[in-house]
N, C-alpha and C positions, 0 to 999 in steps of 0.2 A: 467787647461789649456784647451780650447775648440778646436775642430778640424772638419772642413768641406771639402768635395770635392765639385765638381760642384752641384749647386743647380738652380731650375729652377725659383723660385720665391724668393722675398726679405723675405716673411714670412717664408719660409724653411730655408733661412740663418739664419734669427733672432731666429728660434727655434734651430738650432744648436750651434749658437755663441752667442746668446744674444742681447739685443736690441742695443747694442753700435755699432754693425756692420754697422747700418744706418749712422753712423758718418764717416764712412770709406769706401765709394763709391769705391775708386780706390782698395780696397782689397777684395770687395766683391765676394763670390763664385759664384755669379749669372754670372760674367763675365767670367768663365771658361768653357764655352761651347764649345770652338773650340777643335777640335782633338789634336791642339798642346798642350793642356792643361792635357793630360791625366796623371794622377799620380801627378797632382799637387793639393794641399790642401791649405786651409787658416787656420791659426792657431791664438789662442789668448794665449799668454805666459804670465804666472804670473809675475808681477813685471816690464811689459814692456807695454808702452802705445801703442794702436792700434793693428794691425794684421799684421801678416806675411806669406808671400805665401812660401811653401816648395814643393820640388818635391822628391817623393818616387822613388827609382829606381826599375827599370823593373826587375821582377823575371820570368823566363820561366816557363812554365808548368812543365818541366822535374826537374829543380831545387826544385820548390814547392812541387812536389811530393817526391823527394828524402829527402827534410827536413822534411815533414810530417812523412814518413816512419822512419826517423832516430830519431824523437822525440816522435812517438806514443806511447812509454812506459811512457811517462810524463802525460798521462791523466787518468782521472778515472770517472767512472758513479758516478754523485752526489748520486744516489739512493743507491747505494753499500755503500757510506760514511754514509748516513743516517742509513741505516740498521745495520752497524758495531757501529755506536754512540748508537743506540737504544739498541743493544744487551750490549755494555760495561756498559750502565746505568741501564739494567735491565727491560727497556720498551720494548714494541712492537710497531710495526709499526701501526699508526692509521688506514690504510687502510686494515689491515689484520683481522679485527673484532676480534673474539676470537681464537687466533693461539695458537700455543703449548705453549707459555709463558704466557698464561691466557688472561684476556680481555684486549682489546685496551686501552691504555692510551694517551691522547692528550698531547702534549707537549706546547700547546699555553697556554699563561697567562689567568687568569680567568677575 
């Protein structure tokens, strides 16, 4: 499924939604430039021909902050995950040079 909010050019719409958007000018995200279209996006839905416009609901800054705070425990730093994986497999982080676990080992395929 592709999704695009307002775009200034057809080329930008094609980059976001694929070349088929040229065949559906009435659904083009280029036509979403008016303030009345804030929160409106064009989507391509799998199994359906053409494109559909959807409107996302308004979320106040206060609600966004409340939700971000309530769900902040669900995120983690990807570098910490990599460090944990390297520790669990007995490797060191390639950026650590010669760390306490010995010389750096590359995880990339030869």
